[in-house]
MDAnalysis code that builds the backbone (N, CA, C; Angstrom):
import MDAnalysis as mda
import numpy as np

u = mda.Universe.empty(717, n_residues=239, atom_resindex=np.repeat(np.arange(239), 3), trajectory=True)
u.add_TopologyAttr("name", ["N", "CA", "C"] * 239)
u.add_TopologyAttr("resid", np.arange(1, 240))
u.add_TopologyAttr("resname", ["MET", "LYS", "GLU", "GLU", "LEU", "ALA", "PRO", "PHE", "LEU", "LEU", "ILE", "ALA", "ALA", "ALA", "GLY", "ARG", "GLY", "ARG", "ARG", "MET", "LYS", "GLU", "THR", "ILE", "ASN", "LYS", "GLN", "TYR", "LEU", "PHE", "LEU", "ALA", "GLY", "LYS", "PRO", "VAL", "LEU", "ALA", "HIS", "THR", "LEU", "LYS", "THR", "PHE", "LEU", "ASP", "LEU", "ASN", "ILE", "TYR", "GLN", "GLN", "VAL", "VAL", "VAL", "ILE", "ILE", "ALA", "PRO", "GLY", "GLU", "GLU", "ASP", "ALA", "PHE", "ARG", "GLU", "LEU", "VAL", "GLN", "ALA", "PRO", "PHE", "PHE", "PRO", "ALA", "GLU", "LYS", "ARG", "ILE", "ALA", "ILE", "VAL", "MET", "GLY", "ALA", "ARG", "GLU", "ARG", "GLN", "SER", "SER", "VAL", "TYR", "ASN", "GLY", "LEU", "LYS", "TYR", "LEU", "ARG", "GLU", "SER", "GLY", "ARG", "ILE", "ALA", "PRO", "LYS", "SER", "ILE", "VAL", "ALA", "VAL", "HIS", "ASP", "GLY", "ALA", "ARG", "PRO", "LEU", "ALA", "THR", "ALA", "GLU", "LEU", "ILE", "LEU", "ARG", "VAL", "TYR", "LYS", "GLU", "ALA", "LEU", "SER", "PHE", "GLY", "ALA", "ALA", "VAL", "PRO", "GLY", "ILE", "ALA", "LEU", "LYS", "ASP", "THR", "ILE", "LYS", "GLU", "VAL", "ASP", "ASN", "GLY", "LEU", "ASN", "VAL", "VAL", "LYS", "THR", "PRO", "SER", "ARG", "ASP", "ARG", "PHE", "MET", "ALA", "ILE", "GLN", "THR", "PRO", "GLN", "CYS", "PHE", "HIS", "PHE", "SER", "LEU", "LEU", "TRP", "GLN", "ALA", "TYR", "GLN", "ARG", "ALA", "ARG", "GLU", "ASP", "GLY", "PHE", "LEU", "GLY", "SER", "ASP", "ASP", "ALA", "SER", "LEU", "VAL", "GLU", "ARG", "LEU", "ASP", "ARG", "LYS", "VAL", "LYS", "VAL", "VAL", "PRO", "GLY", "SER", "ASP", "GLU", "ASN", "LEU", "LYS", "ILE", "THR", "THR", "PRO", "ILE", "ASP", "LEU", "LEU", "LEU", "ALA", "GLU", "ALA", "TYR", "LEU", "SER", "ALA", "ARG", "CYS"])
u.atoms.positions = np.array([
    [0.835, -1.190, 0.000],
    [0.000, 0.000, 0.000],
    [0.880, 1.253, 0.000],
    [0.569, 2.207, -0.927],
    [1.331, 3.434, -0.978],
    [1.095, 4.242, 0.296],
    [2.149, 4.906, 0.778],
    [2.047, 5.614, 2.056],
    [0.971, 6.681, 2.028],
    [0.810, 7.374, 0.872],
    [-0.175, 8.450, 0.840],
    [-1.606, 7.929, 0.934],
    [-1.794, 6.639, 0.702],
    [-3.121, 6.042, 0.788],
    [-3.337, 5.272, 2.086],
    [-2.288, 5.068, 2.847],
    [-2.384, 4.253, 4.054],
    [-3.232, 4.956, 5.111],
    [-4.050, 4.197, 5.830],
    [-4.901, 4.796, 6.866],
    [-4.147, 5.077, 8.156],
    [-4.822, 5.769, 9.049],
    [-4.311, 6.071, 10.380],
    [-5.252, 5.440, 11.403],
    [-4.731, 5.218, 12.592],
    [-5.522, 4.558, 13.634],
    [-5.420, 5.307, 14.951],
    [-6.565, 5.536, 15.580],
    [-6.627, 6.074, 16.931],
    [-7.163, 4.989, 17.855],
    [-6.431, 4.691, 18.912],
    [-6.879, 3.741, 19.926],
    [-7.273, 4.523, 21.172],
    [-8.554, 4.500, 21.510],
    [-9.052, 5.220, 22.688],
    [-8.848, 4.352, 23.922],
    [-7.839, 4.681, 24.713],
    [-7.474, 3.847, 25.864],
    [-7.311, 4.663, 27.139],
    [-8.084, 5.753, 27.263],
    [-7.951, 6.604, 28.443],
    [-9.039, 6.357, 29.482],
    [-9.994, 5.465, 29.157],
    [-11.103, 5.223, 30.082],
    [-10.661, 4.481, 31.332],
    [-11.297, 4.791, 32.450],
    [-10.917, 4.171, 33.718],
    [-11.577, 2.820, 33.920],
    [-12.787, 2.626, 33.412],
    [-13.448, 1.335, 33.561],
    [-13.804, 1.022, 35.005],
    [-14.559, 1.919, 35.643],
    [-14.861, 1.737, 37.071],
    [-15.693, 0.496, 37.351],
    [-16.442, 0.011, 36.376],
    [-17.262, -1.176, 36.599],
    [-16.434, -2.451, 36.748],
    [-15.151, -2.362, 36.391],
    [-14.274, -3.517, 36.595],
    [-13.903, -3.687, 38.064],
    [-14.066, -2.592, 38.847],
    [-13.755, -2.616, 40.287],
    [-12.303, -3.028, 40.540],
    [-11.406, -2.494, 39.703],
    [-9.979, -2.744, 39.848],
    [-9.270, -1.427, 40.145],
    [-8.075, -1.526, 40.687],
    [-7.317, -0.318, 41.025],
    [-6.530, 0.220, 39.835],
    [-6.421, -0.561, 38.758],
    [-5.708, -0.106, 37.573],
    [-6.666, -0.024, 36.389],
    [-6.288, 0.744, 35.392],
    [-7.064, 0.885, 34.170],
    [-7.301, -0.489, 33.554],
    [-8.532, -0.738, 33.103],
    [-8.881, -2.047, 32.553],
    [-8.042, -2.415, 31.334],
    [-7.492, -1.410, 30.644],
    [-6.669, -1.697, 29.466],
    [-5.415, -2.495, 29.831],
    [-4.993, -2.407, 31.112],
    [-3.751, -3.054, 31.529],
    [-3.989, -4.340, 32.323],
    [-5.254, -4.736, 32.467],
    [-5.541, -6.038, 33.081],
    [-5.058, -7.134, 32.146],
    [-4.616, -8.245, 32.707],
    [-4.054, -9.298, 31.884],
    [-5.137, -10.227, 31.341],
    [-4.991, -10.547, 30.072],
    [-5.878, -11.441, 29.353],
    [-5.009, -12.438, 28.595],
    [-5.101, -13.706, 28.967],
    [-4.298, -14.748, 28.318],
    [-2.810, -14.378, 28.282],
    [-2.303, -13.877, 29.396],
    [-0.868, -13.671, 29.528],
    [-0.331, -12.312, 29.144],
    [-1.184, -11.412, 28.632],
    [-0.695, -10.075, 28.322],
    [-1.819, -9.067, 28.475],
    [-1.492, -7.786, 28.631],
    [-2.524, -6.785, 28.858],
    [-3.549, -6.722, 27.721],
    [-4.767, -6.377, 28.088],
    [-5.838, -6.226, 27.104],
    [-5.385, -5.332, 25.956],
    [-4.766, -4.212, 26.269],
    [-4.351, -3.259, 25.240],
    [-3.296, -3.843, 24.302],
    [-2.479, -4.735, 24.789],
    [-1.485, -5.382, 23.926],
    [-2.170, -6.265, 22.889],
    [-3.210, -6.979, 23.307],
    [-3.983, -7.782, 22.346],
    [-4.590, -6.880, 21.275],
    [-5.186, -5.778, 21.723],
    [-5.834, -4.850, 20.792],
    [-4.843, -4.328, 19.754],
    [-3.711, -3.868, 20.218],
    [-2.719, -3.293, 19.316],
    [-2.154, -4.314, 18.337],
    [-1.908, -5.519, 18.800],
    [-1.244, -6.518, 17.961],
    [-2.036, -6.810, 16.690],
    [-3.343, -6.950, 16.806],
    [-4.154, -7.272, 15.631],
    [-4.034, -6.182, 14.574],
    [-4.099, -4.935, 14.989],
    [-4.015, -3.828, 14.033],
    [-2.610, -3.690, 13.451],
    [-1.604, -3.786, 14.291],
    [-0.232, -3.635, 13.813],
    [0.168, -4.766, 12.877],
    [-0.329, -5.967, 13.148],
    [0.001, -7.112, 12.293],
    [-0.551, -6.953, 10.880],
    [-1.593, -6.136, 10.717],
    [-2.122, -5.896, 9.380],
    [-1.138, -5.116, 8.514],
    [-0.307, -4.313, 9.169],
    [0.753, -3.554, 8.486],
    [0.209, -2.624, 7.402],
    [-0.915, -1.955, 7.686],
    [-1.458, -1.006, 6.716],
    [-1.480, 0.430, 7.243],
    [-1.244, 0.617, 8.538],
    [-1.413, 1.945, 9.133],
    [-0.124, 2.753, 9.103],
    [-0.244, 4.016, 8.667],
    [0.916, 4.909, 8.710],
    [1.330, 5.191, 10.139],
    [0.326, 5.395, 10.985],
    [0.611, 5.705, 12.379],
    [-0.525, 5.194, 13.259],
    [-0.137, 4.728, 14.438],
    [-1.094, 4.239, 15.425],
    [-0.971, 5.136, 16.652],
    [-1.990, 5.922, 16.898],
    [-1.982, 6.867, 18.013],
    [-2.756, 6.254, 19.174],
    [-2.056, 6.008, 20.270],
    [-2.684, 5.436, 21.458],
    [-2.981, 6.578, 22.422],
    [-4.264, 6.767, 22.711],
    [-4.692, 7.864, 23.573],
    [-4.872, 7.311, 24.977],
    [-4.011, 7.729, 25.892],
    [-4.007, 7.175, 27.244],
    [-4.322, 8.255, 28.275],
    [-4.679, 7.810, 29.469],
    [-4.993, 8.748, 30.545],
    [-3.716, 9.427, 31.032],
    [-3.780, 10.710, 31.347],
    [-2.608, 11.398, 31.905],
    [-2.101, 10.662, 33.140],
    [-0.778, 10.506, 33.208],
    [-0.178, 9.795, 34.335],
    [0.044, 8.319, 34.092],
    [-0.438, 7.811, 32.945],
    [-0.286, 6.384, 32.658],
    [0.774, 6.112, 31.590],
    [1.610, 7.114, 31.318],
    [2.657, 6.935, 30.319],
    [3.586, 5.776, 30.684],
    [4.009, 5.735, 31.939],
    [4.922, 4.679, 32.367],
    [4.249, 3.312, 32.305],
    [2.978, 3.251, 32.694],
    [2.248, 1.978, 32.650],
    [2.174, 1.460, 31.226],
    [1.885, 2.352, 30.272],
    [1.808, 1.920, 28.881],
    [3.159, 1.430, 28.379],
    [4.191, 2.202, 28.648],
    [5.511, 1.827, 28.142],
    [6.025, 0.536, 28.789],
    [5.819, 0.391, 30.096],
    [6.375, -0.757, 30.818],
    [5.560, -2.035, 30.650],
    [4.242, -1.905, 30.565],
    [3.387, -3.092, 30.489],
    [3.044, -3.506, 29.058],
    [3.044, -2.527, 28.136],
    [2.593, -2.825, 26.770],
    [3.704, -2.628, 25.741],
    [4.228, -1.412, 25.650],
    [5.146, -1.099, 24.556],
    [6.478, -1.829, 24.671],
    [7.131, -1.739, 25.817],
    [8.460, -2.337, 25.958],
    [8.460, -3.858, 25.803],
    [7.559, -4.592, 26.452],
    [7.614, -6.050, 26.334],
    [7.053, -6.607, 25.029],
    [6.129, -5.896, 24.368],
    [5.456, -6.483, 23.209],
    [5.721, -5.768, 21.889],
    [6.066, -4.484, 21.923],
    [6.307, -3.730, 20.687],
    [7.543, -2.844, 20.819],
    [8.680, -3.384, 21.243],
    [9.854, -2.546, 21.532],
    [10.433, -1.836, 20.313],
    [10.266, -2.411, 19.133],
    [10.858, -1.816, 17.938],
    [9.824, -1.127, 17.049],
    [8.596, -1.028, 17.526],
    [7.517, -0.469, 16.701],
    [7.579, 1.055, 16.690],
    [7.876, 1.614, 15.505],
    [8.053, 3.057, 15.393],
    [6.762, 3.784, 14.996],
    [5.719, 3.038, 14.669],
    [4.468, 3.690, 14.249],
    [3.625, 4.149, 15.426],
    [3.953, 3.704, 16.638],
    [3.143, 4.050, 17.806],
    [3.489, 5.443, 18.328],
    [2.462, 6.247, 18.527],
    [2.597, 7.552, 19.167],
    [1.633, 7.604, 20.343],
    [1.986, 8.348, 21.368],
    [1.158, 8.467, 22.568],
    [0.597, 9.884, 22.661],
    [-0.690, 9.962, 22.912],
    [-1.360, 11.243, 23.113],
    [-2.141, 11.164, 24.423],
    [-2.168, 12.275, 25.157],
    [-2.903, 12.292, 26.417],
    [-4.398, 12.459, 26.169],
    [-5.171, 11.669, 26.886],
    [-6.612, 11.737, 26.775],
    [-7.229, 12.700, 27.778],
    [-8.548, 12.598, 27.926],
    [-9.292, 13.481, 28.826],
    [-10.339, 12.647, 29.559],
    [-11.159, 13.322, 30.362],
    [-12.157, 12.590, 31.148],
    [-13.188, 11.917, 30.254],
    [-13.667, 12.621, 29.235],
    [-14.658, 12.073, 28.309],
    [-13.966, 11.461, 27.096],
    [-14.498, 10.325, 26.627],
    [-13.925, 9.662, 25.457],
    [-13.901, 10.604, 24.262],
    [-14.967, 11.379, 24.081],
    [-15.049, 12.271, 22.931],
    [-13.914, 13.282, 22.926],
    [-13.602, 13.816, 24.086],
    [-12.492, 14.772, 24.187],
    [-11.154, 14.080, 23.935],
    [-11.054, 12.826, 24.357],
    [-9.819, 12.070, 24.129],
    [-9.588, 11.851, 22.641],
    [-10.640, 11.431, 21.935],
    [-10.507, 11.210, 20.497],
    [-10.203, 12.515, 19.782],
    [-10.810, 13.597, 20.229],
    [-10.504, 14.906, 19.634],
    [-9.017, 15.222, 19.765],
    [-8.438, 14.922, 20.920],
    [-6.998, 15.150, 21.103],
    [-6.196, 14.349, 20.089],
    [-6.637, 13.117, 19.820],
    [-5.947, 12.286, 18.833],
    [-6.079, 12.846, 17.431],
    [-7.280, 13.298, 17.070],
    [-7.494, 13.898, 15.755],
    [-6.679, 15.173, 15.587],
    [-6.628, 15.967, 16.649],
    [-5.843, 17.208, 16.607],
    [-4.363, 16.899, 16.410],
    [-3.887, 15.850, 17.068],
    [-2.485, 15.440, 16.899],
    [-2.211, 15.071, 15.438],
    [-3.110, 14.297, 14.830],
    [-2.921, 13.904, 13.431],
    [-2.936, 15.121, 12.517],
    [-3.871, 16.031, 12.757],
    [-3.981, 17.219, 11.916],
    [-2.735, 18.077, 12.010],
    [-2.236, 18.260, 13.235],
    [-1.066, 19.101, 13.428],
    [0.224, 18.446, 12.963],
    [0.207, 17.122, 12.790],
    [1.404, 16.427, 12.312],
    [1.686, 16.726, 10.849],
    [0.631, 17.116, 10.118],
    [0.794, 17.428, 8.700],
    [0.930, 16.212, 7.812],
    [0.739, 15.020, 8.378],
    [0.927, 13.790, 7.598],
    [-0.367, 13.252, 7.014],
    [-1.495, 13.691, 7.527],
    [-2.763, 13.096, 7.122],
    [-3.479, 13.996, 6.122],
    [-4.003, 13.384, 5.053],
    [-4.717, 14.119, 4.017],
    [-6.217, 14.101, 4.312],
    [-6.975, 15.045, 3.759],
    [-8.416, 15.101, 4.026],
    [-9.149, 13.796, 3.725],
    [-8.749, 13.093, 2.674],
    [-9.440, 11.865, 2.289],
    [-8.805, 10.607, 2.889],
    [-7.786, 10.780, 3.715],
    [-7.211, 9.622, 4.398],
    [-8.253, 9.016, 5.323],
    [-8.230, 7.702, 5.433],
    [-9.135, 7.031, 6.353],
    [-8.510, 7.007, 7.736],
    [-9.297, 7.415, 8.730],
    [-8.860, 7.283, 10.112],
    [-9.831, 6.325, 10.803],
    [-9.257, 5.327, 11.466],
    [-10.054, 4.356, 12.221],
    [-9.962, 4.711, 13.699],
    [-11.088, 4.621, 14.387],
    [-11.123, 4.857, 15.831],
    [-11.600, 3.563, 16.490],
    [-10.785, 3.058, 17.412],
    [-11.106, 1.776, 18.039],
    [-10.946, 1.873, 19.552],
    [-11.805, 1.164, 20.267],
    [-11.710, 1.113, 21.723],
    [-10.545, 0.224, 22.140],
    [-9.694, 0.754, 23.003],
    [-8.585, -0.054, 23.494],
    [-9.045, -1.286, 24.237],
    [-10.252, -1.229, 24.793],
    [-10.789, -2.348, 25.566],
    [-11.569, -3.343, 24.713],
    [-11.401, -3.283, 23.391],
    [-11.967, -4.315, 22.492],
    [-10.795, -5.107, 21.911],
    [-10.327, -6.127, 22.613],
    [-9.112, -6.829, 22.189],
    [-9.327, -7.945, 21.173],
    [-10.578, -8.245, 20.816],
    [-10.827, -9.423, 19.989],
    [-11.306, -9.106, 18.579],
    [-11.175, -7.864, 18.147],
    [-11.498, -7.554, 16.750],
    [-10.555, -8.341, 15.844],
    [-11.107, -8.964, 14.820],
    [-10.285, -9.759, 13.905],
    [-9.812, -8.920, 12.727],
    [-8.788, -9.404, 12.059],
    [-8.284, -8.716, 10.867],
    [-9.373, -8.607, 9.810],
    [-10.186, -9.659, 9.680],
    [-11.255, -9.665, 8.676],
    [-12.263, -8.554, 8.951],
    [-12.643, -8.407, 10.207],
    [-13.601, -7.359, 10.567],
    [-13.010, -5.974, 10.317],
    [-11.785, -5.768, 10.753],
    [-11.125, -4.472, 10.585],
    [-11.071, -4.077, 9.108],
    [-10.719, -5.016, 8.257],
    [-10.602, -4.719, 6.828],
    [-11.957, -4.496, 6.174],
    [-12.991, -5.199, 6.644],
    [-14.332, -4.985, 6.103],
    [-14.784, -3.543, 6.318],
    [-14.592, -3.059, 7.525],
    [-15.018, -1.689, 7.832],
    [-14.164, -0.687, 7.060],
    [-12.867, -0.921, 7.024],
    [-11.954, -0.019, 6.319],
    [-12.312, 0.096, 4.834],
    [-12.542, -1.035, 4.178],
    [-12.834, -1.021, 2.743],
    [-14.161, -0.329, 2.444],
    [-15.150, -0.504, 3.324],
    [-16.428, 0.168, 3.124],
    [-16.267, 1.679, 3.273],
    [-15.431, 2.102, 4.232],
    [-15.211, 3.533, 4.440],
    [-14.476, 4.162, 3.257],
    [-13.627, 3.410, 2.609],
    [-12.899, 3.926, 1.450],
    [-13.864, 4.428, 0.380],
    [-14.934, 3.683, 0.158],
    [-15.869, 4.048, -0.896],
    [-17.041, 4.880, -0.399],
    [-17.389, 4.726, 0.891],
    [-18.589, 5.384, 1.399],
    [-18.284, 6.607, 2.257],
    [-17.066, 6.671, 2.808],
    [-16.675, 7.808, 3.626],
    [-16.870, 7.630, 5.109],
    [-17.783, 6.725, 5.496],
    [-18.055, 6.490, 6.914],
    [-18.647, 5.097, 7.066],
    [-18.026, 4.275, 7.926],
    [-18.509, 2.908, 8.111],
    [-18.236, 2.446, 9.528],
    [-19.151, 1.631, 10.047],
    [-19.030, 1.091, 11.402],
    [-19.489, -0.359, 11.392],
    [-18.990, -1.185, 12.328],
    [-19.489, -2.548, 12.443],
    [-20.678, -2.594, 13.402],
    [-21.631, -3.459, 13.096],
    [-22.795, -3.591, 13.973],
    [-23.310, -5.014, 13.984],
    [-23.965, -5.385, 15.062],
    [-24.553, -6.716, 15.178],
    [-26.034, -6.590, 15.515],
    [-26.806, -7.577, 15.075],
    [-28.244, -7.585, 15.339],
    [-28.498, -7.781, 16.827],
    [-29.571, -7.178, 17.316],
    [-29.939, -7.328, 18.717],
    [-30.623, -8.672, 18.939],
    [-30.325, -9.305, 20.054],
    [-30.919, -10.598, 20.378],
    [-32.066, -10.481, 21.373],
    [-32.013, -9.459, 22.201],
    [-33.031, -9.288, 23.232],
    [-34.093, -8.288, 22.797],
    [-35.268, -8.389, 23.398],
    [-36.317, -7.409, 23.177],
    [-35.886, -6.070, 23.777],
    [-36.171, -4.992, 23.067],
    [-35.795, -3.664, 23.505],
    [-37.015, -2.931, 24.042],
    [-36.876, -2.311, 25.223],
    [-37.951, -1.521, 25.820],
    [-37.484, -0.076, 26.003],
    [-38.338, 0.863, 25.650],
    [-38.095, 2.250, 26.014],
    [-38.765, 2.494, 27.356],
    [-38.023, 3.063, 28.307],
    [-38.572, 3.280, 29.648],
    [-38.451, 4.759, 30.022],
    [-39.243, 5.163, 31.022],
    [-39.149, 6.530, 31.518],
    [-38.217, 6.587, 32.712],
    [-38.131, 7.742, 33.366],
    [-37.208, 7.904, 34.494],
    [-37.525, 6.998, 35.669],
    [-38.769, 6.545, 35.751],
    [-39.157, 5.645, 36.829],
    [-39.058, 4.179, 36.452],
    [-38.415, 3.912, 35.315],
    [-38.251, 2.554, 34.798],
    [-39.587, 1.892, 34.474],
    [-40.532, 2.691, 34.039],
    [-41.791, 2.166, 33.520],
    [-41.687, 2.062, 32.007],
    [-42.194, 0.971, 31.447],
    [-42.116, 0.779, 30.005],
    [-42.994, 1.798, 29.287],
    [-42.390, 2.475, 28.320],
    [-43.114, 3.444, 27.498],
    [-43.611, 2.771, 26.230],
    [-42.709, 2.031, 25.582],
    [-43.104, 1.285, 24.386],
    [-42.054, 0.241, 24.068],
    [-42.407, -0.659, 23.171],
    [-41.507, -1.731, 22.740],
    [-41.263, -1.587, 21.244],
    [-40.174, -0.937, 20.852],
    [-39.900, -0.782, 19.422],
    [-39.462, -2.115, 18.797],
    [-39.682, -2.231, 17.508],
    [-39.229, -3.421, 16.794],
    [-37.702, -3.429, 16.743],
    [-37.096, -4.523, 17.164],
    [-35.632, -4.577, 17.176],
    [-35.045, -4.760, 15.783],
    [-35.900, -5.017, 14.789],
    [-35.414, -5.249, 13.424],
    [-34.678, -4.042, 12.862],
    [-35.012, -2.856, 13.351],
    [-34.400, -1.642, 12.824],
    [-33.332, -1.079, 13.750],
    [-32.901, -1.890, 14.721],
    [-31.871, -1.461, 15.663],
    [-30.682, -2.415, 15.613],
    [-29.506, -1.864, 15.803],
    [-28.293, -2.670, 15.841],
    [-27.390, -2.174, 16.958],
    [-26.588, -3.073, 17.510],
    [-25.567, -2.705, 18.490],
    [-24.292, -2.380, 17.718],
    [-23.786, -1.178, 17.893],
    [-22.654, -0.703, 17.098],
    [-21.348, -0.860, 17.869],
    [-20.316, -1.288, 17.153],
    [-19.015, -1.578, 17.744],
    [-17.958, -0.636, 17.165],
    [-16.716, -0.942, 17.441],
    [-15.582, -0.302, 16.779],
    [-14.715, -1.430, 16.211],
    [-13.840, -1.151, 15.222],
    [-13.398, 0.162, 14.756],
    [-14.429, 0.865, 13.881],
    [-14.495, 2.183, 14.025],
    [-15.314, 3.020, 13.166],
    [-14.364, 3.818, 12.274],
    [-14.651, 3.823, 10.968],
    [-13.718, 4.412, 9.992],
    [-14.378, 5.544, 9.214],
    [-13.611, 6.605, 8.993],
    [-14.139, 7.793, 8.325],
    [-13.035, 8.468, 7.511],
    [-13.451, 9.223, 6.492],
    [-12.517, 10.168, 5.898],
    [-12.140, 11.166, 6.988],
    [-10.860, 11.488, 7.071],
    [-10.413, 12.360, 8.151],
    [-11.142, 13.699, 8.149],
    [-11.297, 14.319, 6.981],
    [-11.928, 15.636, 6.919],
    [-13.354, 15.588, 7.449],
    [-14.061, 14.501, 7.172],
    [-15.440, 14.351, 7.646],
    [-15.486, 14.230, 9.166],
    [-14.617, 13.408, 9.713],
    [-14.627, 13.212, 11.164],
    [-14.161, 14.477, 11.889],
    [-13.170, 15.156, 11.328],
    [-12.697, 16.401, 11.946],
    [-13.815, 17.451, 11.957],
    [-14.520, 17.568, 10.852],
    [-15.638, 18.514, 10.783],
    [-16.717, 18.155, 11.806],
    [-16.991, 16.853, 11.955],
    [-18.015, 16.411, 12.902],
    [-17.619, 16.739, 14.337],
    [-16.354, 16.550, 14.653],
    [-15.885, 16.859, 16.002],
    [-15.883, 18.361, 16.262],
    [-15.514, 19.133, 15.256],
    [-15.533, 20.579, 15.414],
    [-16.964, 21.087, 15.658],
    [-17.916, 20.543, 14.904],
    [-19.310, 20.949, 15.074],
    [-19.818, 20.557, 16.458],
    [-19.464, 19.375, 16.913],
    [-19.902, 18.932, 18.237],
    [-19.354, 19.838, 19.330],
    [-18.100, 20.260, 19.188],
    [-17.501, 21.157, 20.186],
    [-18.200, 22.514, 20.179],
    [-18.516, 23.011, 18.999],
    [-19.205, 24.301, 18.897],
    [-20.591, 24.245, 19.534],
    [-21.264, 23.105, 19.363],
    [-22.641, 22.958, 19.855],
    [-22.721, 22.427, 21.276],
    [-21.583, 22.030, 21.837],
    [-21.612, 21.431, 23.165],
    [-22.297, 20.075, 23.176],
    [-22.209, 19.369, 22.069],
    [-22.875, 18.072, 21.934],
    [-21.938, 16.952, 22.351],
    [-22.445, 16.022, 23.157],
    [-21.668, 14.859, 23.581],
    [-22.356, 13.607, 23.051],
    [-21.698, 12.918, 22.123],
    [-22.294, 11.734, 21.519],
    [-21.813, 10.455, 22.166],
    [-22.505, 9.367, 21.868],
    [-22.148, 8.080, 22.454],
    [-21.077, 7.355, 21.657],
    [-20.865, 7.766, 20.406],
    [-19.773, 7.205, 19.609],
    [-19.390, 8.203, 18.532],
    [-18.387, 7.875, 17.754],
    [-17.905, 8.793, 16.718],
    [-18.936, 8.976, 15.612],
    [-19.607, 7.888, 15.247],
    [-20.592, 7.957, 14.171],
    [-21.733, 8.914, 14.495],
    [-22.108, 9.005, 15.770],
    [-23.222, 9.894, 16.144],
    [-22.883, 11.354, 15.845],
    [-21.613, 11.696, 15.885],
    [-21.195, 13.063, 15.553],
    [-21.287, 13.297, 14.050],
    [-20.888, 12.290, 13.270],
    [-20.958, 12.396, 11.811],
    [-22.411, 12.474, 11.354],
    [-23.288, 11.730, 11.998],
    [-24.712, 11.737, 11.635],
    [-25.319, 13.122, 11.770],
    [-24.799, 13.933, 12.694],
    [-25.318, 15.285, 12.904],
    [-25.023, 16.196, 11.717],
    [-24.121, 15.773, 10.841],
    [-23.823, 16.535, 9.629],
    [-24.716, 16.103, 8.475],
    [-25.717, 15.262, 8.780],
    [-26.610, 14.710, 7.755],
    [-25.856, 13.848, 6.748],
    [-24.822, 13.185, 7.251],
    [-24.087, 12.236, 6.421],
    [-24.476, 10.822, 6.817],
    [-24.689, 9.977, 5.832],
    [-25.038, 8.584, 6.103],
    [-23.796, 7.814, 6.540],
    [-23.999, 6.863, 7.415],
    [-22.937, 5.986, 7.908],
    [-23.328, 4.557, 7.569],
    [-22.454, 3.869, 6.865],
    [-22.733, 2.495, 6.454],
    [-22.402, 1.524, 7.592],
    [-23.310, 0.576, 7.835],
    [-23.076, -0.458, 8.838],
    [-22.693, -1.754, 8.130],
    [-21.598, -2.352, 8.577],
    [-21.157, -3.638, 8.040],
    [-21.269, -4.680, 9.151],
    [-21.364, -5.959, 8.796],
    [-21.531, -6.991, 9.826],
    [-20.382, -7.001, 10.833],
    [-20.732, -6.902, 12.106],
    [-19.745, -6.976, 13.175],
    [-19.600, -8.409, 13.659],
    [-19.204, -8.556, 14.923],
    [-18.978, -9.889, 15.469],
    [-19.336, -9.906, 16.951],
    [-20.004, -10.966, 17.382],
    [-20.314, -11.133, 18.803],
    [-19.033, -11.207, 19.637],
    [-17.962, -11.701, 19.037],
    [-16.703, -11.825, 19.776],
    [-16.013, -10.479, 19.997],
    [-16.406, -9.485, 19.248],
    [-15.763, -8.169, 19.344],
    [-16.337, -7.396, 20.532],
    [-16.290, -8.029, 21.688],
    [-16.880, -7.414, 22.880],
    [-15.950, -6.378, 23.495],
    [-16.555, -5.468, 24.250],
    [-15.791, -4.459, 24.968],
    [-15.649, -4.902, 26.416],
    [-14.425, -4.914, 26.911],
    [-14.177, -5.311, 28.295],
    [-14.694, -4.200, 29.214],
    [-15.791, -4.480, 29.879],
    [-16.433, -3.484, 30.735],
    [-16.591, -3.982, 32.166],
    [-16.932, -5.263, 32.337],
    [-17.142, -5.854, 33.657],
    [-16.265, -7.099, 33.788],
    [-16.086, -7.623, 34.995],
    [-15.258, -8.825, 35.173],
    [-15.711, -10.007, 34.316],
    [-17.011, -10.158, 34.100],
    [-17.486, -11.286, 33.295],
    [-17.022, -11.171, 31.848],
    [-16.831, -9.922, 31.361],
    [-16.346, -9.733, 29.993],
    [-14.931, -10.284, 29.829],
    [-14.129, -10.159, 30.877],
    [-12.765, -10.685, 30.825],
    [-12.793, -12.206, 30.719],
    [-13.716, -12.838, 31.433],
    [-13.851, -14.295, 31.365],
    [-14.340, -14.729, 29.983],
    [-15.279, -13.973, 29.424],
    [-15.772, -14.298, 28.086],
    [-14.663, -14.163, 27.046],
    [-13.861, -13.108, 27.185],
    [-12.761, -12.900, 26.248],
    [-11.761, -14.054, 26.327],
    [-11.485, -14.515, 27.539],
    [-10.596, -15.678, 27.715],
    [-11.154, -16.878, 26.980],
    [-12.469, -17.100, 27.105],
    [-13.107, -18.247, 26.455],
    [-13.031, -18.131, 24.932],
    [-13.277, -16.935, 24.409],
    [-13.203, -16.736, 22.962],
    [-11.787, -16.988, 22.451],
    [-10.789, -16.478, 23.177],
    [-9.400, -16.684, 22.758],
    [-9.033, -18.157, 22.792],
    [-9.486, -18.862, 23.813],
    [-9.196, -20.296, 23.910],
    [-9.812, -21.059, 22.744],
    [-11.016, -20.651, 22.340],
    [-11.684, -21.337, 21.247],
    [-10.989, -21.088, 19.897],
    [-10.261, -19.975, 19.796],
    [-9.551, -19.680, 18.544],
    [-8.295, -20.520, 18.382],
    [-7.763, -21.014, 19.474],
    [-6.506, -21.767, 19.422],
    [-6.723, -23.163, 18.833],
])
């Protein structure tokens, strides 16, 4: 792949993950012998398509990242850059986008992928599916069909209505966009004081369509202790 066409990657790894009830960031909990974040990075780096991989970490965790992830697993990897995150994921990703823009290396039509550091089981096939769709469509995300019935409730947890789940999907990462589109979406969100639940929700506010491609049940986000056990089981089944 020619360098001018190669995509960029932002890994959002600044979240604290309080539901894990651990004293350290969930990204550094061990999964099958290495930190969750090391698993996440390896899959993307092994694809060898990214010009740069920007890991957005919480302030004060520079040493943890270097000692637990970078030094033991990627000591010679020159594509990794570290950017400081913020309290909100959206602000953290903005810091990563700003870093790319100020580097002068990224073109408006370059694809930038944004992935949760706590999703260690994304496969190469899934990553490439989303990337290729974004190349032609400008914005693409992975999603999976809902299995449970969905209820809309009020503040008192009373059911308001039961929408058909056929038109709803659970959206995952990586989410891929033309850089100029995502930068514009983030700028608009900052101007409006809008806080979205994912990157695609910001792009949607520009009246731009976002293509959904088939995701994977295995591409879970490590949020609670049971997720770590599930991830272990999925990894064992792959061996």
